[in-house]
MIMIZA-804436 format. One line per field, with one value per residue (C-alpha): residue number from 1; x, y, z. Coordinates in Angstrom, 1 decimal. Each point is the difference from the previous one (the first is absolute). Example, Ala and Ser with C-alpha at 12.3 -4.5 7.8 and 13.67 -1.06 7.14 Angstrom:
i c(1_2)
xx c(12.3_1.4)
yy c(-4.5_3.4)
zz c(7.8_-0.7)
***
This chain:
i c(1_2_3_4_5_6_7_8_9_10_11_12_13_14_15_16_17_18_19_20_21_22_23_24_25_26_27_28_29_30_31_32_33_34_35_36_37_38_39_40_41_42_43_44_45_46_47_48_49_50_51_52_53_54_55_56_57_58_59_60_61_62_63_64_65_66_67_68_69_70_71_72_73_74_75_76_77_78_79_80_81_82_83_84_85_86_87_88_89_90_91_92_93_94_95_96_97_98_99_100_101_102_103_104_105_106_107_108_109_110_111_112_113_114_115_116_117_118_119_120_121_122_123_124_125_126_127_128_129_130_131_132_133_134_135_136_137_138_139_140_141_142_143_144_145_146_147_148_149_150_151_152_153_154_155_156_157_158_159_160_161_162_163_164_165_166_167_168_169_170_171_172_173_174_175_176_177_178_179_180_181_182_183_184_185_186_187_188_189_190_191_192_193_194_195_196_197_198_199_200_201_202_203_204_205_206_207_208_209_210_211_212_213_214_215_216_217_218_219_220_221_222_223_224_225_226_227_228_229_230_231_232_233_234_235_236_237_238_239_240_241_242_243_244_245_246_247_248_249_250_251_252_253_254_255_256_257_258_259_260_261_262_263_264_265_266_267_268_269_270_271_272_273_274_275_276_277_278_279_280_281_282_283_284_285_286_287_288_289_290_291_292_293_294_295_296_297_298_299_300_301_302_303_304_305_306_307_308_309_310_311_312_313_314_315_316_317_318_319_320_321_322_323_324_325_326_327_328_329_330_331_332_333_334_335_336_337_338_339_340_341_342_343_344_345_346_347_348_349_350_351_352_353_354_355_356_357_358_359_360_361_362_363_364_365_366_367_368_369_370_371_372_373_374_375_376_377_378_379_380_381_382_383_384_385_386_387_388_389_390_391_392_393_394_395_396_397_398_399_400_401_402_403_404_405_406_407_408_409_410_411_412_413_414_415_416_417_418_419_420_421_422_423_424_425_426_427_428_429_430_431_432_433_434_435_436_437_438_439_440_441_442_443_444_445_446_447_448_449_450_451_452_453_454_455_456_457_458_459_460_461_462_463_464_465_466_467_468_469_470_471_472_473_474_475_476_477_478_479_480_481_482_483_484_485_486_487_488_489_490_491_492_493_494_495_496_497_498_499_500_501_502_503_504_505_506_507_508_509_510_511_512_513_514_515_516_517_518_519_520_521_522_523_524_525_526_527_528_529_530_531_532_533_534_535_536_537_538_539_540_541_542_543_544_545_546_547_548_549_550_551_552_553_554_555_556)
xx c(65.5_1.2_-3.5_-1.4_2.9_-0.7_-3.7_0.7_2.4_-2.5_-2.7_2.3_1.1_-3.4_-1.4_3.1_-0.1_-3.7_0.7_2.7_-2.3_-2.7_2.0_2.4_2.2_0.2_-1.9_1.8_0.2_-2.8_-2.4_1.6_-3.3_-1.7_2.4_-1.7_-2.5_-3.0_0.8_0.3_-3.6_0.9_1.8_-1.0_-3.3_-1.4_1.7_3.4_0.2_1.0_-3.1_0.4_-3.1_1.5_3.1_-2.1_-1.9_3.3_1.6_-2.8_2.2_0.4_-3.7_-0.7_2.2_-1.8_-3.4_1.1_1.8_3.2_3.6_1.9_-2.2_-3.1_1.6_-1.3_3.5_0.5_-3.3_1.6_2.0_2.3_1.4_2.2_-0.3_1.3_-0.3_1.4_3.5_1.4_-0.2_2.5_-1.6_-0.8_-3.7_0.3_1.2_1.3_-0.2_2.7_1.6_-1.2_2.1_-1.6_-3.6_-2.3_-1.3_-2.6_-2.1_-0.6_-1.8_3.0_2.6_3.6_1.7_2.6_1.9_-2.3_1.5_3.4_-1.4_0.4_-3.4_0.5_0.4_-3.8_-1.2_0.7_-1.9_0.6_-1.6_-3.2_-3.0_-2.9_0.3_-2.6_0.1_-2.6_2.3_2.3_1.9_1.6_3.6_0.7_3.7_-0.3_-3.3_-0.2_-3.5_-1.3_1.9_-1.7_0.7_-0.2_3.4_-0.5_-0.3_3.8_1.3_0.0_-1.8_2.7_-2.6_-1.9_-3.4_0.4_-0.6_-2.5_0.6_0.2_3.8_-0.2_-1.5_3.6_2.4_0.8_1.6_3.1_1.0_-1.4_2.2_-0.7_-3.8_-0.4_-3.8_-0.3_-1.5_0.3_-2.6_-2.6_0.6_-1.3_3.3_1.0_3.7_0.7_3.1_2.9_-2.0_0.6_3.7_-0.2_1.0_-3.0_1.7_0.2_-3.8_-0.8_2.2_0.9_-2.0_0.1_-2.7_-1.0_-1.4_1.8_1.1_3.4_2.7_-2.0_1.4_-2.0_0.6_-2.1_-0.9_-3.0_-2.3_-3.2_-0.9_2.7_-0.9_0.1_-2.8_2.5_3.5_1.1_-0.7_3.4_1.6_1.2_-1.4_3.1_-2.2_-0.7_-3.8_0.4_-1.6_-2.8_-0.4_-1.1_3.3_-1.8_-1.0_3.6_1.8_-0.6_1.3_2.2_2.4_0.0_1.6_-2.7_-2.3_-3.2_-2.6_-2.3_1.9_2.3_-1.8_2.6_-2.7_0.1_3.6_1.2_0.6_-3.0_1.1_-1.7_0.5_3.3_1.1_-2.5_1.9_3.5_1.6_0.1_3.8_0.6_-0.9_0.4_3.7_1.1_-3.3_0.9_0.4_-2.5_1.5_-1.5_-0.6_0.0_-2.9_-0.9_1.4_0.2_3.8_0.3_-0.3_0.2_2.9_-0.8_-0.1_-0.3_3.2_-1.6_-1.2_-3.2_1.6_-0.8_-3.7_-2.4_-0.4_3.8_0.0_-2.5_-0.8_-3.7_-0.3_0.2_0.0_-2.2_0.7_-2.0_3.1_2.5_-1.4_-2.2_0.4_-2.6_1.6_-2.8_0.0_-1.7_2.9_2.4_-1.8_1.4_3.6_2.3_-1.0_-3.7_-0.8_-1.6_-1.1_1.8_2.1_-3.1_0.3_3.7_0.8_1.7_3.2_0.6_1.0_0.8_2.4_3.7_3.4_2.6_3.7_0.6_-2.8_-2.3_-3.7_-1.4_-3.0_0.3_-2.5_2.1_0.8_2.4_-2.0_-3.4_0.3_-1.0_3.7_0.6_-2.1_-0.5_2.6_0.2_-1.2_1.1_3.6_0.3_-1.3_-2.7_2.0_-0.6_-3.8_0.2_2.2_-2.5_-3.3_0.8_-1.3_-3.5_0.6_-1.0_-1.2_-2.7_0.3_-3.2_1.7_3.5_-1.4_-2.4_2.1_-1.2_3.0_-0.6_1.8_-0.5_2.9_2.4_1.1_-2.5_-3.6_-2.4_-2.6_-2.7_0.6_3.2_-2.0_-1.6_3.3_1.4_3.2_2.0_-0.7_2.4_2.1_1.0_3.2_0.5_2.5_2.2_-0.2_-3.7_0.5_-2.9_0.0_2.0_-2.0_1.4_-1.4_2.5_1.1_-2.8_-0.3_-2.7_0.0_-2.9_2.4_1.6_-3.2_-2.1_0.9_0.1_-2.8_0.8_3.6_1.7_-2.0_-0.4_3.4_2.2_3.6_1.1_-2.3_-2.4_-3.8_-2.0_-3.2_-1.6_-0.3_-2.9_-1.0_-0.8_0.3_-3.8_0.1_1.9_-2.7_1.3_-1.3_2.6_1.2_-0.5_0.3_0.4_2.8_1.8_0.0_0.6_-3.4_-2.8_-3.4_-2.5_-3.5_-1.1_3.4_-1.0_-2.6_2.0_0.9_3.8_0.1_-1.2_3.4_2.3_-0.3_1.4_3.3_1.4_3.7_2.0_0.0_-3.8_-2.8_0.0_-1.7_1.9_-0.2_2.9_1.3_-3.3_-0.8_-2.1_-1.1_-3.6_0.8_1.5_-3.3_-2.7_1.3_1.5_-3.0_0.8_2.5_2.3_3.6_2.2_0.6_3.1_-0.8_0.1)
yy c(155.1_-2.1_-1.2_3.5_1.1_-3.0_0.9_3.6_-1.0_-2.5_2.7_2.4_-2.6_-1.5_2.8_0.0_-3.8_0.2_2.8_-2.0_-2.9_2.0_2.2_-1.7_3.2_3.7_1.8_2.0_3.8_0.4_-1.9_1.2_1.7_-3.4_-1.5_-1.5_-2.9_2.3_0.8_-3.6_0.0_3.0_-2.5_-3.5_-1.8_-1.9_-3.2_1.9_0.1_3.2_1.7_1.4_2.2_1.4_1.0_1.7_2.0_2.0_-0.4_1.6_0.6_-3.8_-0.4_2.6_-1.9_-3.3_1.5_1.4_-3.3_2.0_-0.6_-2.8_-0.4_-0.7_-3.2_-3.3_-1.2_3.2_0.0_-1.2_2.7_-2.3_-1.5_3.0_2.0_-1.9_1.7_-0.7_-0.3_3.1_3.7_0.4_-2.6_0.9_-0.9_-0.9_-3.6_-0.3_-3.7_0.1_3.2_3.5_0.2_-3.2_1.2_-0.5_3.5_-1.2_-1.3_3.6_0.7_2.0_-2.0_1.2_-0.2_2.0_2.6_-0.4_-3.4_1.4_2.6_-0.3_-0.3_3.3_1.9_-0.3_-0.9_3.2_2.9_2.3_-2.5_-0.8_1.7_-2.0_0.9_-1.4_2.5_-2.0_-3.0_0.8_-3.3_1.1_1.3_2.0_-0.5_-3.9_-0.9_-1.7_1.3_3.2_0.0_0.8_-2.0_3.0_1.0_3.7_-1.0_-0.7_1.6_3.6_0.7_1.2_0.8_2.5_-1.7_0.5_-3.7_-0.9_-2.1_-3.5_-0.4_-3.7_1.1_0.8_-1.3_-3.3_-0.8_-1.3_3.7_3.4_0.4_-0.9_0.3_-3.6_0.1_3.5_-0.1_3.3_-1.2_0.4_3.7_2.6_-0.2_-3.5_-0.4_-1.3_-0.1_2.2_1.3_-3.3_0.7_3.5_0.3_0.8_3.2_1.4_0.5_-0.2_2.8_0.5_2.8_1.5_-0.5_2.1_-0.9_-3.3_-1.5_0.9_-2.3_-1.0_0.9_2.9_-1.1_-2.5_-1.2_1.5_-2.6_2.0_3.0_-0.6_1.4_-2.7_0.8_1.0_-1.0_3.6_-0.2_-1.8_0.2_3.0_0.3_-0.5_1.0_3.4_-0.4_-0.5_-3.4_0.8_-0.9_-3.6_-1.9_-3.4_0.6_-1.0_-1.3_-2.7_-0.6_-2.8_2.7_3.4_-1.5_-2.6_2.0_-1.9_2.7_1.0_3.1_-2.1_-2.7_-2.4_-1.9_2.7_-0.8_-2.8_-2.2_-0.1_-1.1_-3.2_-2.5_0.4_2.7_2.5_-0.3_0.6_3.4_2.3_0.4_-3.7_0.3_3.7_0.6_2.7_1.6_3.5_-1.3_-1.5_-3.2_-2.6_-3.2_-3.4_-2.2_-2.4_-3.0_-0.8_-0.5_3.7_0.6_-3.4_-2.6_-3.4_-2.0_-3.3_0.6_-0.7_-3.4_0.5_1.6_-3.0_0.1_1.4_3.2_0.4_0.2_2.9_0.8_0.4_-3.7_-0.7_3.4_3.2_3.5_-0.9_-1.8_-2.6_-2.4_-1.9_-0.8_-0.8_-3.4_-2.4_-3.6_-1.0_1.4_-1.9_-3.2_0.4_0.1_-3.0_0.0_0.2_0.9_-2.7_-0.3_2.2_1.6_2.0_1.9_0.8_3.7_0.3_1.5_-3.1_-1.8_2.7_2.1_-0.9_1.6_0.4_-0.7_3.3_-0.7_2.6_-0.8_-1.1_-1.8_-3.4_-1.7_-2.7_-3.1_-2.8_-2.5_0.1_-2.8_0.3_0.1_3.2_2.0_-2.2_-1.2_-3.7_-0.6_-3.7_0.9_-2.5_-2.9_-0.7_0.9_-3.2_0.5_3.6_-0.7_-2.6_1.7_3.5_1.5_-0.8_-3.6_1.0_3.6_2.0_3.5_0.9_-0.5_-1.3_-1.4_-2.2_-3.2_-3.0_-2.3_-3.7_-1.2_-3.6_0.4_0.2_-2.6_1.3_-0.2_2.1_-2.0_0.8_3.2_0.6_0.8_3.1_1.3_3.2_-0.6_2.5_-2.0_-2.7_1.8_3.2_0.1_2.9_2.6_2.2_3.8_0.2_-1.0_-1.8_-3.7_-2.1_-2.5_-3.6_-1.8_-2.9_-2.2_1.0_-2.3_-2.6_-1.9_0.7_1.1_2.6_2.1_-1.3_0.0_-3.5_0.5_-3.5_1.1_-2.9_-2.8_-1.7_0.8_-2.7_-0.7_2.7_2.4_0.2_-0.1_-1.8_2.2_-2.0_-3.0_1.6_3.2_0.8_3.3_0.3_1.1_-0.5_-2.4_-3.5_-2.1_-2.8_-0.9_-3.7_-0.4_-3.8_0.1_3.1_-0.6_-2.8_0.6_-1.4_1.4_-2.7_0.0_3.2_1.5_0.5_2.5_2.0_3.5_0.6_2.8_-2.3_-1.7_2.5_3.0_3.5_0.3_3.4_0.7_3.2_0.5_-0.5_-2.5_-3.1_-3.4_-2.9_-3.2_-2.0_-1.5_-0.7_-2.4_-2.8_-1.8_-0.1_1.6_3.0_0.9_-1.8_0.3_-2.3_-2.2_-1.6_-2.9_-0.3_-0.9_2.9_0.4_1.6_3.5_0.4)
zz c(1.9_-2.9_-0.7_-0.2_-2.3_-2.3_-0.2_-0.9_-2.7_-1.4_-0.2_-1.7_-2.6_-0.7_-2.2_-2.1_-0.5_-0.9_-2.4_-1.7_-0.4_-1.6_-2.3_-2.4_-0.2_-0.3_-2.8_-2.6_0.3_-2.5_2.4_3.2_1.1_0.1_2.6_3.0_0.7_-0.2_-3.7_-1.2_-1.3_-2.3_-2.3_1.2_-0.2_3.1_-1.3_0.1_-3.9_-1.6_-1.3_-3.5_0.4_3.2_-1.9_-2.7_2.6_0.5_-3.4_-2.0_-3.0_-0.4_0.5_-2.7_-2.4_0.6_-0.4_-3.4_-1.0_-0.5_1.0_1.6_3.0_-2.1_-1.3_1.6_1.0_2.0_1.9_3.3_1.6_2.0_-3.1_-0.6_3.3_3.0_3.5_3.5_-1.4_1.8_-0.1_-2.8_-2.3_-3.6_-0.3_-3.7_-0.8_-3.5_-0.9_-2.7_1.1_-0.9_-3.2_-1.3_0.7_-3.0_-0.5_-2.6_2.9_1.0_-3.3_-1.4_-1.9_0.2_-3.4_-2.0_1.9_3.0_0.8_0.9_2.5_3.7_1.8_1.8_-3.3_-0.3_3.4_1.9_1.4_-3.0_-2.4_2.0_-1.6_1.5_3.6_2.4_2.9_1.9_0.3_2.9_-0.4_-3.3_0.4_-3.1_0.4_0.0_-1.7_-3.4_-0.5_-1.7_-3.3_-3.2_-3.2_-2.4_-1.5_1.0_3.7_-0.1_-3.1_-1.0_-3.3_-2.3_-2.7_2.2_-0.6_-3.8_-0.7_2.8_3.1_-1.5_-0.2_-1.1_-3.3_-1.1_2.7_1.6_3.3_-1.9_-0.3_-0.8_-3.1_-2.7_0.2_-1.3_-0.4_-1.5_-3.5_-1.8_-2.5_2.7_0.1_-2.4_-2.0_-0.9_-0.9_-3.5_-2.2_1.1_2.9_1.8_0.1_1.5_3.7_2.2_1.4_-3.6_0.1_3.7_1.4_3.6_1.6_3.5_2.6_2.9_3.4_0.3_3.4_1.4_-1.4_-3.2_-3.4_-1.4_-3.6_-1.8_-3.5_-1.7_-1.5_-0.4_-2.1_-2.7_-3.4_-2.7_-2.5_-2.7_-0.9_0.3_3.7_0.3_-3.5_-1.9_-3.6_-2.2_-3.0_1.5_-0.7_-3.7_0.1_2.4_3.6_-0.5_0.4_-0.2_-3.6_-1.0_3.1_2.6_3.5_-1.4_-1.3_-1.6_-3.2_-0.4_-2.3_0.2_-0.3_-2.9_-1.2_-2.2_-2.1_-1.3_-2.0_-2.6_-0.8_-2.4_3.1_2.4_3.4_1.2_2.8_1.9_-2.4_1.5_3.3_-1.3_0.9_-3.0_0.3_-0.4_-3.7_-0.7_0.5_0.3_0.9_-1.4_-3.5_-2.5_-1.4_-2.2_2.0_-1.5_1.2_-2.9_2.0_3.7_-0.4_-0.8_3.7_1.7_-0.1_-1.3_3.2_-2.0_-1.9_-3.5_1.2_-2.1_-3.1_-2.1_0.7_-2.6_2.0_0.1_3.8_0.2_3.6_-0.7_-0.6_3.7_1.8_0.1_1.2_3.1_1.3_-0.9_2.5_-0.3_-3.6_-2.6_-0.7_1.1_1.3_-3.2_-2.0_2.3_-0.8_-3.6_1.2_0.6_3.7_0.7_3.6_2.1_3.7_2.5_-2.8_-0.9_3.2_-0.3_-0.9_-3.4_1.5_2.1_-3.2_-2.5_2.0_0.2_0.0_-2.7_0.2_1.9_2.5_-1.4_0.1_-3.4_-1.4_-1.5_-2.3_-1.5_2.1_-0.9_2.1_1.7_2.5_3.6_1.1_-2.1_2.5_3.1_2.5_0.4_3.6_-0.3_-0.8_-2.8_1.9_-2.6_-3.0_-1.8_0.3_-1.0_-3.0_-1.1_0.6_1.3_3.3_-1.3_0.9_3.6_-0.1_-1.8_-1.2_1.9_3.3_0.8_3.3_-1.9_-0.5_-2.0_0.4_0.0_3.1_-0.9_-2.4_3.0_2.5_2.5_-1.3_2.0_1.8_2.5_2.0_-1.9_-3.1_1.7_1.6_-1.5_-2.0_2.0_3.2_-1.2_-2.6_2.0_2.0_2.5_-1.1_2.2_0.6_-0.9_-3.6_-1.8_0.6_-2.4_-2.0_0.0_-3.0_-0.3_2.9_2.3_3.1_-0.2_3.3_2.4_2.7_-2.3_0.1_2.9_3.7_1.6_2.6_1.3_1.0_-1.6_1.6_-3.4_-1.4_-1.4_1.0_-2.5_1.8_-2.9_0.6_-2.7_0.2_-2.8_2.1_1.9_-2.0_-3.6_-1.9_0.1_3.7_3.2_1.5_0.5_-2.8_-0.6_3.4_1.0_3.7_-0.2_-2.5_1.1_3.8_2.5_1.6_-2.2_0.4_0.8_1.4_1.6_-0.6_-3.7_0.9_2.5_-1.3_-0.6_2.5_2.8_0.0_-1.8_2.4_-0.5_1.8_1.2_0.3_0.4_-3.8_-0.5_-0.2_-2.3_-0.3_1.3_-2.2_1.3_2.2_1.9_2.7_-1.4_3.2_0.9_3.3_-1.7_-1.5_2.1_3.5_2.6_0.3_-3.3_0.3_-3.0_-0.7_-1.0_-3.7_-1.4_-1.4_-3.8)
***
């Protein structure tokens, strides 16, 4: 009886055990209809691998994207379905695997970059049933409540057109994703009425009124701004004629958009007066000179100083022209002046080198005792220190007092130094001759300040500038390494080292032709790799093996 019972139980259990061995786990709800051993071939190839083409046979929306080389699934790194969609993990499993988390997904890989305001939106703000425009009714695998497919990239597919098709469907012509207001890319000059002068300061709503719309969806504001069919052919379309028609309808004949008081038209010809307007004067508002406007007063205009203050404070009163402004300036503008470089050559300070490129105001503008901005044309001294800060902080004062800054520098370029270093205690030899001055004469400064130049007392020992790559193997009792015993300023290659004189192991016979690296091998420690020179074993056995018989020699 016990035997029969055991057999029955074994037969009942066997299918379940076999099933568990063949299926790694339950399918998700989305694939629940494919449960069972008979349906394995719907997704798997004969070699049990997941067949991408089998997946696409059902997921025709994805197949459609791939055939058109559109969307995420058309990218090479997303060709294998199982990289992101893992099955047999249970019925409640979410089939989408987000490698770095859904919030960190690189949306640009879909072909639509998220930027601006789009970056702060939750995924379901866009990926929801209401937003899906491209429905594939033949694809039964698409759940419109969960799918990420079917969205259009056109602005109007998500946003209501507040302009009611007045300005076309290409929103990005004017707007950016950083925000709808202001319309950062809108250029009014591209319209039939370019904004100039005072028009640029007028609020948009002053011309583009709010109007009511009909037939809009429920919940949408019926009012919108009118941008089309606005009359602008004549000024009177917007402005009242203060002249009541007495001067005709052509406002532009006298006025300009820069301001109604800027009379620049052809009705009043100032050239017929005793003072024709030229240069900058033609742009001056009438009321600046004609004060008060309702009275006719005799204006003085023989000299510039009748209207303009003498900015130079009579600095040129002693000249032949008595400081007349016309000697240097014209009505076209005070700057630039007519005073030429050739004329400057005749002064006490001819311009040379880089000084030729300096604006006049850099030298000729100063301040008076009250701090007011004034021009200066008389200088007590004209040395370099009068204008330039001493970057050496007096370290080379003796040299400057004797020969000036020109002892080292040229006016063409301060960085061009011609100093003879052989005058110092450290003549420049070999590689030192091609080293930039600042490499040795610059000391680091705190808080991001420019480096401090050290011209006097600069360190001159090799170890002051160069790292001891030998790690003190050749240092003296005072822990100073005499680099010159082996090296020269020409290069770092060993040129002066004498192995017979400087070591206890004289090179004889074949040893003379052995390369240094054969005996002096790189040694690695916790702080890096370096070449070991001493102490070294000098017995024959230490290099040639145990078969060589030799007495032990004390290491050097």
